[in-house]
C-alpha positions in Angstrom: -14.8 30.8 9.4 -16.7 27.8 10.7 -15.4 28.4 14.3 -16.5 32.1 14.1 -20.0 31.1 13.0 -20.1 28.4 15.7 -19.2 31.0 18.4 -21.9 33.3 17.1 -24.5 30.6 17.2 -23.3 29.6 20.7 -23.8 33.2 21.9 -27.2 33.5 20.3 -28.3 30.2 22.0 -27.0 31.6 25.3 -28.9 34.9 24.9 -32.0 33.0 23.9 -31.7 30.9 27.0 -31.2 33.9 29.3 -34.2 35.6 27.7 -36.2 32.4 28.2 -35.2 32.1 31.8 -36.4 35.6 32.6 -39.9 34.5 31.5 -39.9 31.2 33.4 -41.0 31.8 37.0 -41.4 28.3 38.3 -40.1 28.7 41.8 -38.2 25.4 41.3 -35.0 25.2 43.3 -31.7 25.4 41.5 -29.8 22.1 41.6 -26.4 20.9 40.6 -27.9 18.1 38.4 -30.1 20.5 36.5 -27.1 22.9 36.1 -25.0 20.1 34.8 -27.7 18.9 32.4 -28.1 22.5 31.1 -24.3 22.9 30.6 -24.1 19.6 28.7 -27.1 20.5 26.5 -25.8 23.9 25.6 -22.3 22.4 24.8 -23.9 19.7 22.6 -26.0 22.3 20.8 -22.9 24.3 20.1 -21.1 21.2 18.8 -24.1 20.4 16.6 -24.1 23.9 15.2 -20.4 23.5 14.2 -21.1 20.4 12.0 -21.0 21.6 8.4 -22.4 18.2 7.3 -23.6 15.1 9.1 -22.2 12.2 7.1 -22.8 9.4 9.6 -25.3 8.8 12.4 -24.8 6.2 15.1 -27.5 5.1 17.5 -26.4 3.1 20.6 -28.5 1.1 22.9 -28.2 2.5 26.4 -28.6 -0.9 28.1 -25.6 -2.2 26.2 -23.6 0.9 27.2 -24.6 0.3 30.8 -23.2 -3.2 30.7 -19.9 -1.9 29.3 -19.6 0.8 32.0 -20.5 -1.7 34.7 -18.0 -4.3 33.5 -15.1 -1.9 33.4 -15.8 -0.2 36.7 -16.2 -3.4 38.6 -13.0 -4.8 37.0 -11.0 -1.8 38.0 -12.4 -1.8 41.5 -11.5 -5.5 41.9 -8.0 -4.9 40.5 -7.0 -2.6 43.3 -8.4 -4.8 46.1 -9.6 -1.7 48.0 -13.1 -1.2 46.5 -15.9 -3.5 45.7 -19.2 -2.5 44.1 -22.2 -4.2 45.5 -24.5 -2.4 43.1 -24.2 0.0 40.2 -27.1 1.6 38.3 -27.2 4.1 35.5 -29.8 6.4 34.2 -29.7 8.2 30.8 -31.6 11.5 30.8 -31.3 14.9 29.3 -27.7 14.8 28.2 -26.6 13.2 31.5 -25.6 9.6 32.4 -26.2 9.5 36.1 -24.5 6.9 38.2 -25.6 5.5 41.6 -23.7 2.8 43.4 -23.2 1.0 46.7 -19.6 0.5 47.3 -17.6 -1.3 50.0 -14.2 0.3 50.9 -11.4 -1.7 52.6 -8.5 -0.3 54.6 -5.0 -2.0 54.8 -6.2 -4.1 57.8 -9.2 -5.4 56.0 -11.7 -3.2 57.8 -14.7 -2.4 55.7 -17.1 0.5 55.4 -20.1 0.8 53.0 -21.1 4.0 51.2 -23.7 5.3 48.7 -21.9 6.8 45.7 -23.3 9.1 43.0 -21.6 10.5 39.9 -21.9 10.9 36.2 -20.3 9.7 32.9 -19.4 12.1 30.2 -19.3 10.9 26.6 -17.1 12.2 23.8 -16.5 10.9 20.3 -12.7 11.2 19.7 -10.8 9.8 16.8 -11.6 6.1 16.7 -14.7 5.8 18.9 -16.6 6.9 22.0 -14.6 7.9 25.1 -16.5 7.7 28.3 -15.1 9.5 31.4 -16.5 8.6 34.8 -16.6 11.1 37.7 -17.8 10.5 41.2 -19.3 13.6 42.7 -20.9 12.7 46.1 -20.3 10.0 48.7 -22.4 9.2 51.8 -20.9 6.6 54.2 -23.8 4.5 55.5 -21.7 2.5 58.0 -22.0 3.4 61.7 -19.7 2.6 64.7 -16.8 1.3 62.6 -13.0 1.2 62.6 -11.2 2.4 59.6 -7.5 3.2 58.9 -6.6 2.9 62.6 -9.4 5.1 63.9 -12.8 4.4 65.4 -15.9 6.3 64.1 -19.4 6.6 65.3 -20.2 8.0 61.9 -18.0 9.2 59.0 -16.5 12.6 59.3 -16.4 15.1 56.4 -12.6 14.7 56.2 -12.9 10.8 55.9 -15.7 11.1 53.3 -13.7 13.6 51.2 -10.6 11.3 51.4 -12.5 8.2 50.3 -14.2 10.2 47.4 -10.8 11.4 46.2 -9.5 7.8 46.4 -12.4 6.5 44.3 -11.9 9.1 41.6 -8.1 8.5 41.5 -8.2 4.7 42.0 -11.1 3.9 39.7 -12.3 6.8 37.6 -8.9 8.3 36.7 -7.2 4.9 36.3 -9.9 3.8 33.9 -9.0 6.8 31.7 -5.2 6.4 32.1 -5.4 2.7 31.2 -7.5 3.5 28.1 -10.2 1.0 29.1 -12.7 3.8 28.7 -12.8 3.7 24.9 -15.4 1.9 22.8 -13.8 1.7 19.4 -16.2 2.2 16.5 -15.5 1.6 12.8 -18.6 3.2 11.3 -17.5 3.6 7.7 -15.3 0.5 6.8 -13.8 0.8 3.3 -13.7 -2.8 2.2 -11.9 -4.0 -0.9 -12.0 -4.2 -4.7 -11.6 -7.4 -6.7 -10.6 -7.3 -10.4 -9.6 -10.0 -12.8 -9.5 -11.2 -16.4 -9.6 -14.5 -18.3 -8.1 -15.6 -21.6 -10.7 -18.1 -23.0 -8.4 -19.0 -25.9 -5.7 -20.1 -23.6 -7.4 -23.0 -21.8 -9.2 -20.4 -19.7 -6.2 -18.8 -18.1 -7.4 -16.6 -15.2 -5.9 -13.7 -13.3 -7.5 -12.1 -10.2 -6.3 -9.5 -7.7 -7.9 -8.2 -4.5 -6.8 -4.9 -3.0 -8.0 -3.3 0.3 -9.2 0.2 -0.2 -6.9 2.7 1.6 -7.7 5.8 3.5 -8.4 7.1 7.0 -11.3 9.0 8.4 -10.8 12.0 10.6 -13.5 13.4 12.8 -14.0 17.0 11.8 -16.8 17.3 14.3 -19.3 15.4 16.4 -22.4 16.0 18.5 -23.9 13.5 21.0 -27.6 13.4 22.1 -28.0 11.4 25.3 -31.6 10.4 25.9 -33.6 7.4 26.9 -33.4 4.6 25.7 -30.9 5.6 22.9 -27.7 7.6 22.7 -27.2 9.2 19.3 -23.9 10.4 17.7 -23.8 12.7 14.7 -20.5 12.7 12.8 -18.9 15.1 10.3 -16.1 13.1 8.8 -13.2 14.0 6.5 -11.5 11.3 4.4 -7.8 11.1 3.4 -7.2 8.5 0.7 -4.0 6.5 0.2 -3.3 6.2 3.9 -3.6 3.0 5.9 -2.3 1.2 8.9 0.0 -1.5 7.4 3.1 -3.4 8.3 6.3 -1.4 7.8 10.0 -2.1 8.1 10.4 0.8 10.5 8.7 1.7 13.8 8.2 4.9 15.8 9.7 4.3 19.2 8.8 7.7 20.6 6.0 10.1 19.6 5.4 13.2 21.8 3.9 16.7 21.8 6.3 19.2 23.4 6.8 22.9 24.0 10.3 22.9 22.5 13.1 20.7 21.2 16.7 21.2 22.4 19.7 19.1 21.6 17.5 16.8 19.6 15.4 16.0 22.6 11.8 17.1 23.5 11.4 19.7 26.3 8.2 20.0 28.2 6.4 16.9 27.0 2.7 17.6 27.2 -0.1 15.1 28.1 -2.8 17.7 27.7 -3.3 21.3 26.4 -3.1 24.1 28.9 -2.2 26.7 26.3 -1.4 26.7 22.6 2.4 26.4 23.1 2.0 23.0 24.7 1.5 21.4 21.3 4.0 23.6 19.4 6.2 20.7 18.4 5.7 17.0 17.6 8.7 14.8 18.1 9.2 11.4 16.7 12.0 8.8 17.0 12.2 6.4 14.1 13.8 3.0 14.8 15.1 0.4 12.3 15.4 2.4 9.1 17.6 0.4 6.8 17.4 2.9 3.9 16.8 6.6 3.4 13.1 7.4 3.6 10.8 10.3 4.0 8.1 10.5 6.7 5.2 13.0 6.9 3.8 14.7 10.0 0.1 15.4 9.3 -1.3 17.9 11.8 -5.0 18.0 12.5 -6.9 20.5 14.6 -10.2 19.2 15.8 -10.2 16.7 12.9 -9.4 19.2 10.2 -6.1 19.3 8.3 -3.9 22.1 9.7 -0.3 21.5 8.6 1.9 19.0 6.7 5.6 18.7 7.0 8.0 16.2 5.2 11.0 15.0 7.2 14.0 13.1 5.9 15.1 10.0 7.8 18.5 8.4 7.2 19.5 4.8 7.7 19.8 4.4 11.5 18.6 2.3 14.4 17.5 5.6 16.1 16.7 8.7 14.0 15.2 11.7 15.8 13.2 14.3 14.0 10.4 16.7 14.6 8.0 19.2 13.1 6.5 22.4 14.4 3.1 24.0 14.3 4.2 27.5 13.7 1.0 29.3 14.6 -1.0 27.1 17.1 -4.5 28.2 17.7 -5.8 28.9 21.2 -9.3 27.6 20.5 -8.3 24.1 19.3 -9.6 21.5 21.8 -7.7 18.6 20.3 -4.5 18.2 18.2 -3.7 14.9 16.4 -0.6 14.1 14.4 -0.3 11.1 12.0 3.3 9.9 11.2 3.2 8.5 7.7 5.8 6.8 5.5 5.6 8.8 2.3 6.3 6.1 -0.4 3.9 3.5 1.0 1.3 5.7 2.6 1.5 3.5 5.8 0.6 5.2 9.1 3.5 4.4 11.4 2.0 6.1 14.5 -0.6 8.6 15.6 -1.0 10.6 18.7 -3.5 13.1 20.0 -3.6 15.6 22.8 -6.5 17.7 24.0 -7.6 20.3 26.5 -8.6 19.3 29.9 -12.3 19.7 30.6 -13.4 22.6 32.6 -15.3 22.0 35.7 -16.9 25.4 35.7 -20.7 25.4 35.0 -22.2 27.9 32.6 -24.9 29.0 35.0 -26.9 27.5 37.8 -30.4 26.7 36.7 -33.5 24.7 37.9 -35.2 21.7 36.5 -37.6 23.4 34.0 -34.8 25.6 32.7 -32.5 22.5 32.1 -35.4 20.8 30.3 -35.9 23.8 28.0 -32.2 23.7 27.0 -32.4 19.9 26.4 -35.6 20.2 24.4 -34.0 22.8 22.1 -31.0 20.5 21.6 -33.3 17.5 20.9 -35.4 19.5 18.4 -32.3 20.8 16.5 -30.7 17.3 16.5 -33.9 15.8 15.1 -34.0 18.5 12.4 -30.3 18.0 11.4 -30.7 14.2 11.3 -34.1 14.0 9.7 -32.7 12.6 6.4 -31.4 9.5 8.2 -33.7 6.5 8.1 -32.5 5.3 11.5 -33.2 8.5 13.3 -36.0 6.9 15.2 -34.8 3.3 15.1 -34.3 1.1 18.1 -30.8 -0.6 18.0 -29.8 -4.0 19.2 -26.3 -2.8 20.1 -26.0 0.0 17.4 -27.5 1.3 14.3 -25.1 3.0 11.9 -26.1 4.9 8.8 -23.8 6.6 6.2 -25.2 9.1 3.7 -24.9 7.7 0.2 -23.3 10.8 -1.4 -20.5 10.7 1.3 -20.0 7.0 0.6 -19.7 7.7 -3.1 -17.1 10.4 -2.6 -15.1 8.1 -0.3 -15.1 5.2 -2.7 -14.2 7.5 -5.7 -11.3 9.0 -3.7 -10.0 5.6 -2.6 -10.1 4.3 -6.2 -8.7 7.4 -7.9 -5.0 6.5 -7.9 -5.4 2.7 -7.7 -3.2 0.6 -10.0 -3.8 -3.2 -9.8 -1.9 -6.0 -11.4 -3.5 -9.5 -11.7 -1.1 -12.2 -12.8 -2.3 -15.1 -14.9 -1.6 -18.6 -13.6 1.6 -19.7 -15.4 0.5 -23.3 -15.4 -2.4 -22.4 -17.8 0.0 -20.7 -20.2 2.4 -23.6 -20.7 1.6 -24.5 -24.4 0.0 -22.7 -27.3 -1.0 -24.4 -30.6 -1.6 -22.7 -33.9 -2.3 -23.9 -37.5 -2.5 -22.2 -40.9 -2.1 -22.9 -44.6 0.6 -21.9 -47.0 -1.1 -20.8 -50.3 0.7 -20.9 -53.7 3.1 -18.0 -54.3 2.1 -15.5 -57.0 4.2 -16.6 -60.1 4.1 -12.9 -61.3 6.4 -12.0 -58.5 9.0 -14.7 -59.4 11.8 -13.3 -61.7 14.0 -16.1 -63.0 17.1 -14.2 -64.1 20.5 -13.4 -62.7 20.5 -10.5 -60.4 23.0 -8.6 -58.4 22.6 -8.8 -54.6 22.5 -5.3 -53.0 22.4 -4.7 -49.3 19.4 -2.8 -48.1 19.9 0.4 -46.2 19.8 0.3 -42.5 16.3 0.4 -41.1 15.2 3.6 -39.3 13.8 3.9 -35.8 10.6 5.9 -35.2 10.3 7.2 -31.6 7.4 9.6 -32.4 4.9 7.2 -30.9 6.9 7.0 -27.6 5.3 10.1 -26.2 6.6 11.5 -22.9 3.4 11.7 -20.8 3.4 13.6 -17.5 1.0 13.7 -14.6 0.5 17.4 -14.0 -2.2 17.3 -11.4 -2.1 20.2 -9.0 -1.0 19.0 -5.5 -1.2 22.3 -3.8 -3.7 22.7 -1.0 -4.7 25.7 1.0 -3.8 25.5 4.7 -5.5 28.7 5.7 -8.1 31.0 4.1 -8.9 34.6 4.9 -12.4 34.4 6.5 -13.2 37.8 5.0 -12.7 37.1 1.3 -12.0 33.3 1.3 -8.6 33.9 -0.4 -5.8 31.4 0.4 -3.3 32.9 2.8 -1.0 29.9 3.3 -0.6 27.3 0.5 1.5 24.1 0.7 2.0 20.9 -1.3 0.2 17.7 -0.3 3.0 15.2 0.0 0.7 12.1 -0.5 -0.6 13.7 -3.7 2.9 14.4 -4.8 4.0 10.8 -4.0 1.1 9.5 -6.1 1.9 11.9 -8.9 5.6 10.8 -8.8 4.5 7.1 -8.9 2.3 7.8 -11.9 5.1 9.7 -13.7 7.4 6.7 -12.9 4.9 4.4 -14.6 4.7 6.8 -17.6 8.5 6.8 -17.8 8.7 3.0 -17.6 6.1 2.8 -20.4 8.0 5.2 -22.5 11.3 3.3 -22.0 9.4 0.1 -22.9 8.2 1.8 -26.1 11.7 2.9 -27.0 13.0 -0.6 -26.4 10.2 -2.0 -28.6 11.1 0.5 -31.4 14.8 -0.5 -31.1 13.9 -4.2 -31.2 11.8 -3.6 -34.3 14.7 -1.8 -36.0 17.0 -4.7 -35.1 14.5 -7.3 -36.5 14.2 -5.2 -39.6 18.0 -5.2 -40.1 18.0 -9.0 -39.5 15.3 -9.5 -42.2 17.3 -7.5 -44.7 20.4 -9.5 -43.9 18.4 -12.7 -44.4 17.2 -11.5 -47.8 20.7 -10.6 -48.8 22.1 -14.0 -47.7 19.3 -15.8 -49.6 20.1 -13.7 -52.7 23.7 -14.7 -52.5 22.8 -18.4 -52.2 20.3 -18.2 -55.0 22.6 -16.4 -57.4 24.5 -19.6 -57.9 21.4 -21.5 -59.2 20.6 -21.8 -62.9 17.5 -20.1 -64.3 16.0 -23.4 -65.6 15.3 -24.6 -62.1 13.5 -21.4 -61.3 11.5 -21.5 -64.5 10.4 -25.1 -63.8 9.0 -24.1 -60.3 7.3 -21.1 -61.8 5.6 -23.2 -64.5 4.4 -25.6 -61.8 2.9 -22.8 -59.8 1.1 -21.5 -62.9 -0.4 -24.9 -63.4 -2.1 -25.0 -60.0 -5.9 -24.4 -60.1 -8.3 -23.0 -57.5 -7.2 -22.2 -54.0 -5.4 -25.4 -53.3 -2.7 -24.8 -50.6 0.9 -25.9 -50.9 1.3 -26.9 -47.3 -0.2 -27.1 -43.8 1.6 -25.2 -41.1 1.7 -26.1 -37.4 3.3 -24.5 -34.4 3.6 -25.6 -30.8 4.9 -22.9 -28.5 6.0 -23.2 -24.8 5.6 -20.1 -22.7 8.0 -19.0 -20.0 7.5 -15.8 -18.0 4.7 -13.7 -16.5 1.6 -12.3 -18.1 -0.7 -9.9 -16.1 -3.7 -7.7 -16.6 -3.2 -4.2 -15.4 -6.2 -2.1 -14.2 -6.0 1.7 -13.7 -7.8 5.0 -13.9 -10.9 3.9 -11.9 -13.8 6.3 -11.9 -17.2 6.0 -10.3 -19.9 7.9 -12.2 -23.2 9.1 -11.1 -24.7 8.0 -7.8 -22.8 4.7 -7.6 -24.3 4.0 -11.0 -21.3 3.2 -13.3 -17.7 2.1 -13.1 -15.0 3.1 -15.6 -11.4 1.9 -15.8 -8.6 1.1 -18.3 -7.2 -2.4 -18.7 -4.0 -3.5 -20.4 -1.9 -6.7 -20.8 1.7 -6.6 -19.5 4.1 -9.5 -20.1 7.7 -10.7 -20.2 6.6 -14.0 -21.9 9.2 -15.8 -23.9 8.0 -18.2 -26.5 10.0 -21.3 -27.6 8.7 -23.9 -30.0 8.9 -25.4 -33.5 7.4 -24.6 -36.9 6.6 -27.5 -39.2 5.5 -27.1 -42.8 3.9 -30.3 -44.3 3.3 -30.2 -48.1 -0.2 -31.3 -49.2 1.2 -33.6 -51.8 4.8 -34.6 -52.7 4.0 -33.8 -56.4 3.2 -30.1 -55.8 5.7 -27.4 -56.8 8.3 -26.7 -54.1 7.1 -29.8 -52.1 10.7 -31.1 -51.6 11.9 -27.7 -50.5 9.0 -26.9 -48.2 9.3 -30.3 -46.5 12.6 -29.1 -45.1 11.0 -26.1 -43.4 11.0 -27.5 -40.0 13.0 -25.7 -37.3 12.8 -24.3 -33.8 12.0 -20.7 -33.1 12.3 -18.2 -30.2 10.2 -15.1 -29.8 8.8 -12.9 -27.1 5.7 -10.8 -26.4 6.6 -7.1 -26.8 3.4 -5.0 -27.1 1.1 -3.9 -24.3 -2.5 -4.0 -25.7 -4.7 -1.4 -24.0 -8.4 -1.1 -23.7 -9.4 2.3 -22.5 -12.5 3.7 -20.9 -14.2 0.4 -20.2 -17.6 1.4 -18.8 -20.3 -0.7 -17.1 -23.3 -0.3 -14.9 -22.9 -1.1 -11.3 -25.2 -3.7 -9.9 -26.1 -3.1 -6.3 -26.3 -5.8 -3.6 -26.5 -5.1 0.2 -22.8 -5.4 0.7 -21.3 -5.3 -2.8 -21.2 -3.3 -6.0 -20.6 -5.3 -9.2 -19.7 -4.3 -12.7 -19.8 -6.9 -15.5 -17.9 -6.7 -18.8 -17.9 -7.9 -22.3 -14.9 -9.7 -23.9 -12.5 -7.8 -26.2 -10.3 -9.1 -29.0 -6.6 -8.0 -28.7 -3.5 -8.7 -30.6 -0.1 -9.1 -28.8 2.9 -8.4 -31.0 5.8 -10.9 -30.9 9.4 -10.1 -31.9 10.7 -11.7 -33.9 7.8 -13.4 -35.5 8.1 -17.2 -35.6 8.7 -17.1 -39.4 11.4 -14.4 -38.9 13.1 -16.5 -36.2 13.2 -19.6 -38.3 14.2 -18.2 -41.7 16.6 -15.5 -40.4 18.5 -18.2 -38.4 18.3 -20.6 -41.4 18.6 -18.5 -44.6 19.2 -21.6 -46.7 15.7 -22.9 -46.1 14.2 -20.2 -48.4 17.2 -20.0 -50.7 17.0 -23.7 -51.6 13.6 -23.2 -53.2 15.5 -21.3 -56.0 12.7 -18.6 -56.6 14.0 -15.7 -54.6 11.7 -16.2 -51.6 11.8 -13.8 -48.6 10.1 -13.9 -45.2 7.7 -11.2 -46.4 6.6 -13.3 -49.4 6.0 -16.3 -47.1 4.0 -14.2 -44.7 1.8 -13.0 -47.6 1.1 -16.5 -48.7 -0.1 -17.7 -45.2 -3.8 -17.8 -44.5 -6.2 -19.4 -42.1 -7.4 -18.9 -38.5 -3.9 -19.0 -36.9 -2.1 -17.0 -39.7 -1.5 -13.9 -37.5 0.6 -15.9 -35.0 3.2 -17.0 -37.7 3.4 -13.3 -38.8 4.1 -12.0 -35.3 0.6 -11.3 -33.8 -0.9 -13.5 -31.2 -4.7 -12.8 -31.4 -6.7 -13.6 -28.4 -9.8 -12.6 -26.4 -9.5 -11.0 -23.0 -12.5 -11.1 -20.8 -12.6 -8.9 -17.8 -14.1 -10.7 -14.8 -16.8 -9.0 -12.8 -15.3 -6.2 -10.8 -16.6 -6.3 -7.2 -16.4 -3.6 -4.6 -17.0 -5.3 -1.3 -18.3 -3.1 1.5 -16.8 -4.3 4.8 -18.7 -4.9 8.0 -18.9 -2.1 10.5 -17.7 -3.0 14.0 -17.7 -2.0 17.6 -14.8 -3.2 19.8 -14.9 -3.4 23.6 -12.0 -5.1 25.3 -11.5 -8.4 23.6 -15.0 -8.5 22.1 -15.8 -7.4 18.6 -19.4 -6.9 17.5 -20.0 -6.5 13.7 -22.7 -6.3 11.1 -22.7 -6.6 7.3 -23.4 -3.7 5.1 -26.9 -3.0 3.9 -26.7 -0.6 0.9 -30.0 0.8 -0.3 -30.9 3.5 -2.9 -30.7 6.2 -0.1 -28.0 5.2 2.4 -25.6 2.6 3.8 -26.9 0.9 7.0 -25.5 -1.4 9.6 -27.5 -3.1 12.3 -25.0 -4.4 15.0 -26.5 -6.9 17.4 -25.2 -9.4 20.0 
C-alpha cells in the first residue's frame, strides 16, 4: 500500500511540474546540469513521500564530506599510477554535488597530458551508512602538441578524449565503488547497554553486578536526502528488530550469494545487481565449521522492510550448503538484503544486499528556473516533514544526529522485553555467616512423664499443587503480506526469533517447575527423617524411669520470668553460587518508569557447627543441653521473588537510572541446622529424658537469628541502581572513527559529532 501511495504522489508531483513548466516562459536554455538537478530533486521528493515516519535526522557538514571525497579519489588515482589530481573542487547545490578537477594522465612511457574534468557525486543511504558514487561526465584535454600512447597530437581528438574519460571512470570512479571505499558508515541510533545489580547488606555487603549490551539491528525502511549548501540532510525511516546482534559465533558463512537458481547444491547465475526480479530469487549460504546441529534463519528485506523468513537446518559439517527462496519477488524492489542469523543465539553470521543499477535516463530536459522550482518544492516539503527536529536548522561540526524520543522509547522497550540477566555475588564475601539466638524454657505442660508406646508416624505426603506448569503463549505469527484493499493478512508466518525467545522462556519455566518439584520431594524426605528421629528418640527414652522426667519437669516449673536456658551460636561456611536474576523489564510512559522482577537463585551449600551453651550449670537440662554441639549440613533451596519492582527513571544526557529500596527476603534451607544436628544424632534429644523433638526445640528458640536455626535465612536484598547507558553515535571513514556522546532531552536524543 505504501508503494502504491508513493507512486501516486510521484505522478502528482510530475503532473504538477509539467503544469508549472507550461506557465514558466523564461527563454532560459535547457542544460544537462539543470536536467540532472531536476531529476534528482523529483527522485528525492518521491523518496520523501514514501517515508511513513521520520525517526532520525542526520545533518552533515559539506566541507567535511568534501575532504572525504577528495582523500579517496586522490588515493585511488595514486594507487593506479596513471592519474594524478592537481586540483579537485566540489560544489553542493540543488541536489547535485558537482565535481571539477585538473588531472594529469600518464601513458605507459611516462608521457603526460593535462585535462579539465567535470562530473558529479550521487549520494544514497544504504544499510549502514552513506554510499557516494562518483561519475565523471566531461573531459577537456588542455595539453597541446603532445605525444601520448605512441602517437603525436597537436590537440586531443574526440576518440582520445573519450578513451581517457572511460579510463577515469573505470580506473577511479568504478574502482572506488568496487573496493567499497565509497561508504561512510554511520551508526545514528546506538543501543548501549543495561547494568543491573544487587547487594546483601547483612552479608558483609556482598555485591553482584551484570552488564548486558542491548541487542537488535536497525533496517532502513526508507531514506530521503536533501543536498544543499552548506549542509546535506538525511531523513531516515528505520525499523528495529530486537534480539539480533553481530557477535562471535563458532560457525562462519564461507559463501553468501544471490542467484537465479540452485542446481546440484550450487548457485546458478550469481547476481551482483538486479536486472529483473528473478535475479534475487534465491539466497545461497555455505556454513563452515558447524560442530553440532543448529538452525539458521534467512531474513529477507525488501527496501528495508521484512519480506520473508525461512528457517534452515544445518548439520555438523565443515561445509554445509543451504539456501532459501523468495517465492514471489517484486519487480519494483530497488534493494534486497538477507541476514543470516543463528537461531538460538540471535547472532548475525552474515548479511548481503543487492540492488538495481541506476538508470542513466533523465526524466525530462529542463532549464535552470524549472530545476530550481523542483528543488524548492523538495526543500519546502523536507522542511515541513522535519520541522519537529531541533537540529533542522543547526550547523554541524561533522554531523548532527537527532532521534525522535518516541522511537527511542520503542527501541529500548523492544530490546529489554525478553532480557534475562543473572548477576553473581562475589563468593569471597559469602564465606562465613554467623547467627545467635536463645533457647527458652520448654513448656512443662507439654511434658508427659509416663511410659508410652512408640508408634511410627505415617509417611509424609508430597504436595505438587504449587508447582504450576507455566507456559509462554505469546503469538509469534506475523503477517508477511496484506491485501492493500482491505488490509487483511494474505500470507502469515511464524517469526523464528520470537519462537526461539518463547522456547527459551518455556525452558526457564520448565526448569523452575522441576526445581519446585525437587524442593517438594526434598521437603517430604526431610519430613520423613524428622519422623524417624522422633521415633528413635522415643525408643531411647522409653528405657528411662519416670522419676528423672518428673525431676526435670519440676525444675522447669520453678523457673521464673523469661530467663533462657541456653545461648545458641552457629557459624556457617558457604560453598556454591548465589545470584540475583532480573527479568520482565518494562519501560512505562515516555521513558518515565522502569519495572522488572528480581529473584535470588542459588546452589549454596552450608556447613558449620551448632553450639548450645547453658546460662548456668544449675538450670534444668543444663548437663544435657551442654552436649548439644555438633556439625550440620544444609543447602539453600528456595528462590525468593520480588515481582513488579517499579521506580521512576532519572534522566541524564547519556543515561537513564532507576533507584530502588531494599526488601527483606527469607531463603529456605533444607534441612534446617536443627534438623541436621538432631536427625543425625537422635541421642542428643533423647538423653534429656523428657520426650523432646526437633519441633519442640524450634518452638523454644527466640531472638534475632532464630529463623536461621529453624531453616530460614532472613536477609535484606538491595537492588543497585539500574542504569541504561546510551552509547555514543559514530561515523567511520577508513580507519578514522568520529563519535559523540548522547544528549537526551525531554523531546529528543541528540548527538553533535565534531573533529
